[in-house]
SELUMFI-63740 format. One record per residue (C-alpha): x, y, z; residue number from 1; chain. Coordinates in steps of 0.25 Angstrom, whole numbers, padded with zeros to 4 digits. Each point is the difference from the previous one (the first is absolute). Example, Ala and Ser with C-alpha at 12.3 -4.5 7.8 and 13.67 -1.06 7.14 Angstrom:
<atoms>
ATOM    xx    yy    zz  nr kette
ATOM  0049 -0018  0031   1     A
ATOM  0006  0014 -0002   2     A
</atoms>
This chain:
<atoms>
ATOM    xx    yy    zz  nr kette
ATOM  0000  0000  0000   1     A
ATOM  0004  0014 -0002   2     A
ATOM  0001  0004  0015   3     A
ATOM  0009 -0012  0002   4     A
ATOM  0010  0005 -0010   5     A
ATOM -0001  0014  0006   6     A
ATOM  0003 -0005  0014   7     A
ATOM  0010 -0012 -0002   8     A
ATOM  0008  0004 -0012   9     A
ATOM  0004  0014  0004  10     A
ATOM  0008 -0004  0013  11     A
ATOM  0008 -0009 -0009  12     A
ATOM  0004  0011 -0009  13     A
ATOM  0004  0008  0012  14     A
ATOM  0009 -0011  0005  15     A
ATOM  0007 -0001 -0013  16     A
ATOM  0002  0015 -0002  17     A
ATOM  0003  0005  0014  18     A
ATOM  0002 -0011  0011  19     A
ATOM  0008 -0011 -0007  20     A
ATOM  0014  0006  0000  21     A
ATOM -0001  0002  0015  22     A
ATOM -0005 -0014  0002  23     A
ATOM  0011 -0006 -0008  24     A
ATOM  0010  0008  0009  25     A
ATOM -0005 -0006  0012  26     A
ATOM -0005 -0013 -0005  27     A
ATOM  0012 -0008  0004  28     A
ATOM  0001  0006  0014  29     A
ATOM -0015 -0004  0002  30     A
ATOM  0002 -0014 -0005  31     A
ATOM  0012 -0002  0009  32     A
ATOM -0008  0006  0012  33     A
ATOM -0011 -0010 -0003  34     A
ATOM  0010 -0012  0000  35     A
ATOM  0006  0005  0013  36     A
ATOM -0014  0000  0006  37     A
ATOM -0002 -0014 -0004  38     A
ATOM  0013 -0005  0005  39     A
ATOM -0001  0007  0013  40     A
ATOM -0014 -0006  0002  41     A
ATOM  0005 -0014 -0003  42     A
ATOM  0011  0002  0010  43     A
ATOM -0008  0005  0011  44     A
ATOM -0011 -0010 -0001  45     A
ATOM  0008 -0012  0006  46     A
ATOM -0011 -0011  0001  47     A
ATOM  0002 -0002 -0014  48     A
ATOM  0008 -0013  0003  49     A
ATOM -0012 -0005  0008  50     A
ATOM -0010 -0001 -0011  51     A
ATOM -0001 -0014 -0004  52     A
ATOM -0011  0002 -0011  53     A
ATOM -0003  0010 -0011  54     A
ATOM -0005  0013  0006  55     A
ATOM -0014  0000  0004  56     A
ATOM -0002  0015 -0003  57     A
ATOM -0014  0005  0002  58     A
ATOM  0001  0010 -0012  59     A
ATOM  0006 -0011 -0009  60     A
ATOM -0004 -0013  0006  61     A
ATOM -0014 -0003  0006  62     A
ATOM  0000 -0002  0015  63     A
ATOM -0006 -0014 -0002  64     A
ATOM  0014 -0005 -0005  65     A
ATOM  0005 -0002  0015  66     A
ATOM -0013 -0006  0005  67     A
ATOM -0012 -0003 -0009  68     A
ATOM -0009  0000  0011  69     A
ATOM  0004  0013  0006  70     A
ATOM -0012  0008 -0003  71     A
ATOM -0009 -0011  0006  72     A
ATOM  0007 -0002  0013  73     A
ATOM -0008  0004  0012  74     A
ATOM  0012  0003  0009  75     A
ATOM  0011  0009 -0003  76     A
ATOM  0015 -0006  0001  77     A
ATOM  0007  0004  0013  78     A
ATOM  0009  0012 -0003  79     A
ATOM  0015 -0004  0003  80     A
ATOM  0007  0007  0011  81     A
ATOM  0011  0010  0001  82     A
ATOM  0011 -0001 -0010  83     A
ATOM -0007 -0011 -0008  84     A
ATOM -0012  0009 -0004  85     A
ATOM  0010  0011 -0004  86     A
ATOM  0007 -0010 -0008  87     A
ATOM -0013 -0004 -0007  88     A
ATOM -0003  0015 -0003  89     A
ATOM  0013  0003 -0006  90     A
ATOM -0001 -0013 -0008  91     A
ATOM -0013  0004 -0005  92     A
ATOM  0007  0014 -0004  93     A
ATOM  0011 -0008 -0007  94     A
ATOM -0010 -0008 -0008  95     A
ATOM -0007  0013 -0004  96     A
ATOM  0013  0006 -0005  97     A
ATOM  0002 -0012 -0009  98     A
ATOM -0014  0002 -0006  99     A
ATOM  0002  0015 -0001 100     A
ATOM  0012 -0001 -0009 101     A
ATOM -0008 -0010 -0009 102     A
ATOM -0013  0009  0000 103     A
ATOM  0008  0013 -0002 104     A
ATOM  0005 -0005 -0014 105     A
ATOM -0014 -0005 -0004 106     A
ATOM -0007  0013  0005 107     A
ATOM  0010  0009 -0007 108     A
ATOM -0006 -0005 -0013 109     A
ATOM -0015 -0002  0004 110     A
ATOM -0003  0012  0009 111     A
ATOM  0002  0011 -0010 112     A
ATOM -0010 -0007 -0009 113     A
ATOM -0010 -0004  0010 114     A
ATOM  0000  0014  0006 115     A
ATOM -0002  0007 -0013 116     A
ATOM -0012 -0010 -0003 117     A
ATOM -0006  0004  0014 118     A
ATOM  0002  0015  0000 119     A
ATOM  0001  0004 -0015 120     A
ATOM -0011 -0010 -0004 121     A
ATOM  0007 -0003 -0013 122     A
ATOM  0001 -0013 -0008 123     A
ATOM  0011 -0010  0002 124     A
ATOM  0007  0004 -0013 125     A
ATOM  0000  0015  0004 126     A
ATOM  0005 -0004  0014 127     A
ATOM  0011 -0009 -0006 128     A
ATOM  0004  0011 -0010 129     A
ATOM  0002  0010  0011 130     A
ATOM  0010 -0008  0008 131     A
ATOM  0014 -0003 -0005 132     A
ATOM  0009 -0011  0005 133     A
ATOM  0011  0010  0004 134     A
ATOM -0011  0007  0009 135     A
ATOM -0003 -0014  0006 136     A
ATOM  0014 -0003  0003 137     A
ATOM  0002  0014  0007 138     A
ATOM -0013 -0003  0007 139     A
ATOM  0006 -0012  0006 140     A
ATOM  0009  0009  0008 141     A
ATOM -0013  0005  0007 142     A
ATOM -0007 -0014  0001 143     A
ATOM  0012 -0007  0006 144     A
ATOM  0003  0009  0013 145     A
ATOM -0015  0002  0002 146     A
ATOM -0003 -0015 -0001 147     A
ATOM  0011 -0002  0011 148     A
ATOM -0009  0008  0009 149     A
ATOM -0014 -0005 -0004 150     A
ATOM  0002 -0015 -0001 151     A
ATOM  0008 -0002  0013 152     A
ATOM -0010  0009  0008 153     A
ATOM -0012 -0008 -0006 154     A
ATOM  0007 -0013  0004 155     A
ATOM  0002  0004  0014 156     A
ATOM -0014  0005  0002 157     A
ATOM -0005 -0013 -0006 158     A
ATOM  0009 -0008  0009 159     A
ATOM -0005  0007  0013 160     A
ATOM -0015 -0001 -0004 161     A
ATOM  0002 -0015 -0003 162     A
ATOM  0002 -0002  0015 163     A
ATOM -0014  0006  0003 164     A
ATOM -0014 -0007  0000 165     A
ATOM -0004  0007 -0013 166     A
ATOM -0003 -0008 -0012 167     A
ATOM  0006  0002 -0014 168     A
ATOM -0011  0010 -0005 169     A
ATOM  0000  0008  0013 170     A
ATOM  0015  0000  0001 171     A
ATOM  0000  0005 -0014 172     A
ATOM -0009  0012  0004 173     A
ATOM  0009  0004  0011 174     A
ATOM  0013 -0003 -0008 175     A
ATOM -0006  0009 -0012 176     A
ATOM -0003  0012  0009 177     A
ATOM  0013  0000  0008 178     A
ATOM  0008 -0002 -0013 179     A
ATOM -0007  0011 -0007 180     A
ATOM  0001  0010  0011 181     A
ATOM  0015 -0003  0002 182     A
ATOM  0004 -0001 -0015 183     A
ATOM -0009  0009 -0007 184     A
ATOM  0011  0011 -0002 185     A
ATOM  0009 -0010 -0006 186     A
ATOM -0012 -0005 -0009 187     A
ATOM -0003  0014 -0005 188     A
ATOM  0015  0004 -0002 189     A
ATOM  0001 -0012 -0009 190     A
ATOM -0013  0003 -0007 191     A
ATOM  0005  0015 -0003 192     A
ATOM  0014 -0006 -0005 193     A
ATOM -0007 -0010 -0009 194     A
ATOM -0009  0011 -0006 195     A
ATOM  0012  0010 -0001 196     A
ATOM -0007  0010  0009 197     A
ATOM  0007  0009  0010 198     A
ATOM  0001 -0006  0014 199     A
ATOM -0007  0010  0010 200     A
ATOM  0001 -0004  0015 201     A
ATOM -0014  0006  0002 202     A
ATOM -0006 -0011 -0009 203     A
ATOM  0007 -0012  0006 204     A
ATOM -0013 -0004  0007 205     A
ATOM -0009  0004 -0012 206     A
ATOM -0012 -0009 -0002 207     A
ATOM  0001 -0007  0013 208     A
ATOM -0015 -0003  0002 209     A
ATOM -0001 -0008 -0013 210     A
ATOM  0014 -0006  0001 211     A
ATOM -0002 -0005  0014 212     A
ATOM -0014 -0006 -0004 213     A
ATOM  0006 -0007 -0012 214     A
ATOM  0011 -0006  0009 215     A
ATOM -0010 -0005  0010 216     A
ATOM -0009 -0006 -0010 217     A
ATOM  0013 -0006 -0007 218     A
ATOM  0005 -0006  0013 219     A
ATOM -0014 -0006  0004 220     A
ATOM -0003 -0005 -0014 221     A
ATOM  0014 -0006 -0002 222     A
ATOM  0000 -0007  0014 223     A
ATOM -0014 -0006 -0004 224     A
ATOM  0002 -0003 -0014 225     A
ATOM  0014 -0007  0003 226     A
ATOM -0006 -0009  0011 227     A
ATOM -0012 -0004 -0010 228     A
ATOM  0010 -0003 -0011 229     A
ATOM  0009 -0009  0009 230     A
ATOM -0013 -0007  0005 231     A
ATOM -0005 -0002 -0014 232     A
ATOM  0013 -0004 -0006 233     A
ATOM  0008 -0007  0011 234     A
ATOM  0009 -0009 -0010 235     A
ATOM  0003  0013 -0008 236     A
ATOM  0005  0007  0012 237     A
ATOM  0010 -0011  0004 238     A
ATOM  0009  0003 -0012 239     A
ATOM  0008  0012 -0001 240     A
ATOM -0005  0004 -0014 241     A
ATOM -0014 -0003  0004 242     A
ATOM  0001  0009  0012 243     A
ATOM  0006  0011 -0009 244     A
ATOM -0012 -0002 -0010 245     A
ATOM -0010  0001  0012 246     A
ATOM  0007  0012  0005 247     A
ATOM -0001  0007 -0013 248     A
ATOM -0015 -0003 -0001 249     A
ATOM -0002  0005  0015 250     A
ATOM  0007  0013 -0004 251     A
ATOM -0008  0002 -0012 252     A
ATOM -0013 -0002  0007 253     A
ATOM  0004  0008  0012 254     A
ATOM  0003  0012 -0010 255     A
ATOM -0013 -0001 -0007 256     A
ATOM -0008 -0001  0014 257     A
ATOM  0007  0013  0005 258     A
ATOM  0000  0007 -0014 259     A
ATOM -0011  0010  0003 260     A
ATOM  0008  0007  0011 261     A
ATOM  0012 -0001 -0009 262     A
ATOM -0008  0007 -0011 263     A
ATOM -0004  0011  0010 264     A
ATOM  0015  0001  0003 265     A
ATOM  0003  0002 -0014 266     A
ATOM -0010  0011 -0002 267     A
ATOM  0005  0007  0013 268     A
ATOM  0014  0000 -0005 269     A
ATOM -0003  0007 -0013 270     A
ATOM  0007  0013 -0003 271     A
ATOM -0010  0011  0002 272     A
ATOM  0004  0007 -0013 273     A
ATOM -0002 -0013 -0008 274     A
ATOM -0011 -0007  0008 275     A
ATOM -0011 -0007 -0007 276     A
ATOM -0014  0002  0005 277     A
ATOM -0006 -0010  0009 278     A
ATOM -0010 -0006 -0011 279     A
ATOM  0011  0000 -0010 280     A
ATOM  0010 -0007  0009 281     A
ATOM -0009 -0011  0005 282     A
ATOM -0005 -0005 -0013 283     A
ATOM -0002 -0015  0000 284     A
ATOM  0010 -0003 -0011 285     A
ATOM  0011  0008  0006 286     A
ATOM -0003 -0007  0014 287     A
ATOM  0000 -0014 -0006 288     A
ATOM  0013  0003 -0008 289     A
ATOM  0007  0006  0012 290     A
ATOM -0004 -0010  0010 291     A
ATOM  0001 -0012 -0009 292     A
ATOM  0014  0003 -0006 293     A
ATOM  0005  0005  0013 294     A
ATOM -0004 -0012  0008 295     A
ATOM  0005 -0009 -0010 296     A
ATOM  0014  0007  0000 297     A
ATOM  0000 -0001  0015 298     A
ATOM -0004 -0014  0001 299     A
ATOM  0010 -0005 -0011 300     A
ATOM  0012  0009  0005 301     A
ATOM -0002 -0005  0015 302     A
ATOM -0001 -0014 -0004 303     A
ATOM  0013  0001 -0009 304     A
ATOM  0006  0007  0012 305     A
ATOM -0003 -0012  0009 306     A
ATOM  0006 -0009 -0010 307     A
ATOM  0013  0008  0000 308     A
ATOM  0001  0002  0015 309     A
ATOM  0008 -0013  0002 310     A
ATOM  0010  0004 -0011 311     A
ATOM  0002  0014  0006 312     A
ATOM  0002 -0006  0014 313     A
ATOM  0011 -0009 -0006 314     A
ATOM  0006  0012 -0007 315     A
ATOM  0000  0009  0012 316     A
ATOM  0006 -0011  0009 317     A
ATOM  0011 -0001 -0011 318     A
ATOM  0002  0015  0001 319     A
ATOM  0001  0000  0015 320     A
ATOM  0010 -0011  0000 321     A
ATOM  0009  0008 -0010 322     A
ATOM -0002  0014  0006 323     A
ATOM  0014  0005 -0005 324     A
ATOM -0002 -0005 -0014 325     A
ATOM -0014  0007  0000 326     A
ATOM  0006  0013  0005 327     A
ATOM  0011  0000 -0011 328     A
ATOM -0010 -0003 -0011 329     A
ATOM -0009  0011  0004 330     A
ATOM  0011  0010  0001 331     A
ATOM  0005 -0005 -0013 332     A
ATOM -0013  0002 -0007 333     A
ATOM -0001  0014  0007 334     A
ATOM  0014  0004 -0005 335     A
ATOM -0003 -0005 -0014 336     A
ATOM -0013  0008 -0001 337     A
ATOM  0007  0012  0005 338     A
ATOM  0011 -0002 -0010 339     A
ATOM -0010 -0002 -0011 340     A
ATOM -0007  0013  0003 341     A
ATOM  0013  0008  0001 342     A
ATOM  0005 -0005 -0013 343     A
ATOM -0013  0004 -0007 344     A
ATOM  0001  0014  0007 345     A
ATOM  0014  0003 -0004 346     A
ATOM -0001  0002 -0015 347     A
ATOM -0011  0010  0002 348     A
ATOM  0010  0008  0009 349     A
</atoms>
């Protein structure tokens, strides 16, 4: 549509004309900073060696992985005492860190498209044309450090709530409210970065009401649907690939169930100068396109993320066991990038 071209294409032109040189200048430093954050996180989260199974990450792996009957259990598990509980909390954060790195790469390519479908109400083709691969790679420098905050926080909240008497759906409601309230500034920061909008501190809690309702309904429906699917397909849930498939279906359905609030969030996040009227924004065709495509992308990407987590775990363990080599490689990449930029700038001088 015409309005989509007006809102989505012009920021890309602005990036090509005015912002790209500065991003090139600081791109290598940002990449090294992101790598450093990852290395520090892996070094600080020591319970890594105690994990004997693939990470059961609530944002990437459904909670039924550890205990298929967890949502139907009447009595909560007894919380461990003292240092054992702290070890489990830090271990959950470590698992979240692995999932964060995998999901960051996937989100760097999917979020710009999904956000344009949600806010600009454009077609899939127009959303894809407004996003370049180079922009997605630069956006990874935003998704990675923010995921290193969001995923471990979600895991710690999920672990603490697992020692309460709340069932899966009720636990998802509380988890969604706590997570949204704590992490909405990070979520909105990422949104504005993916849309190439200026980051304003006053807008970091923008669209809180629809977002918190979306996360509450998403957490509730995810706990409910996940438990139902495991009960309906117990044999499928016992295999790794089967769990990944059921998890993707769970995410897809949970996104659809919570989609009305997500659409209201998209309407709320429009730029005032380019905002569409209510009736035009909420046309049925645009709603089904935004929800259908966005939910499918989320389900598929998180399912793929679950399949990749064990490989990422092995890679991170390898990095931890060869810290000096990793530091040398990162430093060499940084110096090579600086040398390449310097050689390009010298002829102009």
